[in-house]
Each structure stands twice: as structure tokens, then as C-alpha cells.
N, C-alpha and C positions, 0 to 999 in steps of 0.2 A: 738314650741317656738323658736324664734331666739336666737342664741348664741351671747353673748356680749363679745367682746374681752377685755382682761385685758391688759392695756398698761403700767403697772408699776409692779415692783417687790419690795417687802419689806420683809426682813427676820425677822424683829422684830415686824411685824404687824399680828395680828390674823385676818384671813379672815372670813367673815360671808356672808350670802346670803340675798339679798333683792328681793322682787317680781318684776317681769317685767309684767306690766299690759297693757291691752288694753280695749277699750270700744266699744260697738256696740249697735245699736238700734235693739230690738227684736220685731217682730210682734206677739202680743199675741192673737189677734182675729181680726175679721172684723165686721164692723157695717154698716148697710144700711144708706146711706146718700142721702138726696133728691137732692142735687146739688153738682157739683164739684167746682162751684164758686158761691159766693153769694154777694149780695149788700145790704141786709137788716138784721138788728139785729133780726127781727121777725123770720127769717128762722132758725137761730141758736137757739133761745129761744124755738121755737116750737119743734125742734128735741129733745132738752134736757127736755122739759116739759113732753113729752111722756116717756122718759127714767126714769125721777125722780118720776113719778107717784107712789105713795104708798111707797116710800122710807122713812124710819124714821131716817136716819142718814144723816148728811151733807156730801156731796162729792164735791171735787174740781177737775175740769177738765180743760184741755187746748185744744183748737183747733189750730193746727199748720198749718200755711198758707205759700204759696209760694209768690214770688214777684207779681204774678198776682192775689193774693187772692184766689187761688185754694186750696182746703183742701188737705193737705198732710197726716194728721193723727189726731187722737184724743188720748189723754192720761189722764187717771185718776191718779192724783198725791196724793190724800189724801182722806181717809174716816175717818170721825170724829164721834162725838156723836150727840146728839139731837140738840145742839145749836152751835157747833163749829167744824170746820175742819181746822187743822193747815197746812199751806203751807209755804214753804221756797223758796225765790227767786232762790236759787241755783238749786232746783229741776225743777223749771219752765224753766230756761235757759239751764240747762244740756240737758233736753229733746229737747228743741228747736234747740240747736246746733247740736245734734246728728241727728235730722231730716232734717237738712239744712233749717230750717224755717226762713223766712224773718220777720214774725210777728206772733203774737198769739192773741187769744181771750180767756180770762179766764171766766169760768162759774162755779157757784156753786149753790146749792139749799138751801132753808130755809124750812125744814120740818114743821116749825111752821105755815107756810102760810103767814107770813109777808114779803113782798118784799122790805121793807125799809132797806137800807144798815146800818149795825152797824158802830160804830166808827172804830172798828178793820177792817171791810171790806174796808173802805175808806183808812185807814192807809196802809194796805198791798197793795192795788191797787196803791197807790202813790209810795210806795217803789218799786213795780214791774215796774212801768213806768220809774222811775229814773234808775233802774238797766238795763232795756231794752235800754235806751238811751246810756249807757256806752257800752253795748254789741252790739249795732247796730241792735237790734231786737225790733221792735215796738210792744207795747201792744195796740191793737186797741180798746179793750173794756173789761169790766168786767161785766158780766150779772148775776144777781141773779134771779133764777127761783123758782117759787112756783106753786102750783096747779092752782091758779087763774090767774096767769100772770107772769110778769117779770119786772125787773128794770135794765136799762142800766146805768152804772155809767158814761159812755161817754156822753150819751144824757142828763144826769142831770148835766154835767159839774163838776163832782167830781173826775176827773182823774188828 
């Protein structure tokens, strides 16, 4: 740990310590990915459709992309219950910043089989898009995956 120089003296001040922190991105595992670059929503949806098969809890993932839309990494941000998975914009963009991502694609499943986005899905998507604009990290899409198919909020104009 780096030492931090003290540049003042105070005889009547009680000194305490505060943590000096750092952040880093940790590789947890590796996943087979069919392409390093993609141009179709179907490619992302197909990958996650296989992963989500048989899962009975909602999971929220992000695909982290470079400026050339090459896949830098995948990150699971939340595992919820049967009908909800909570995600906070700060978690999405913390991960994107640490990965030096230029953009992200959000993906989550609906174990119920209904690919229709909920009001909450639309609300959080719009919140992520606005936060991304402030951060300079574009949210390309939010894809809801089910066993039968998927819904792209970008294709439906809901972003």
C-alpha cells in the first residue's frame, strides 16, 4: 500500500485513519462466445437463450463492448427472484468503466416465458440510457430473453 505523506501538524487534533482504496476488474471465469464482434441482436439473444435455459430466477447481465463493438467481457450484475431482478445504474457503469467499455448491451431473462417488457423494465432501461449519456457510455440495447424468443427494447423503440 502506498504511504500518504502528512503535510500538516496539529497538536490539539486527534488523528484517526481512513482506508486508502483501489478498484480493479477481476476475471471470474471465461465463457465461450460465438463472435468477437457482432452486428445483430439475434447473436446476443441466442447466446443468452442457451445460458438461461432452465433458469428459474431472473438474472441481469451486461455485454461490455469496445468502440469497434467487439466483446470485451460479460458481467452478471444481479440474480433476483422468479419475477424480478434488481439492477442499479451505478453497478452497470462501474463495471463498464473498469472494463474500459465504450458501450453496453443489457440482457435479462423472464423465466415466466413472457418476453413483453414490464413497466419497470422500460423505466430502468430509460434510466440507464440517460445515465450512459452522462457517462459517455452508450446503452445499445436491452434484450429480454425467454425460452421461446426475445424482445429488443431498442427495436421496439422503448429506449
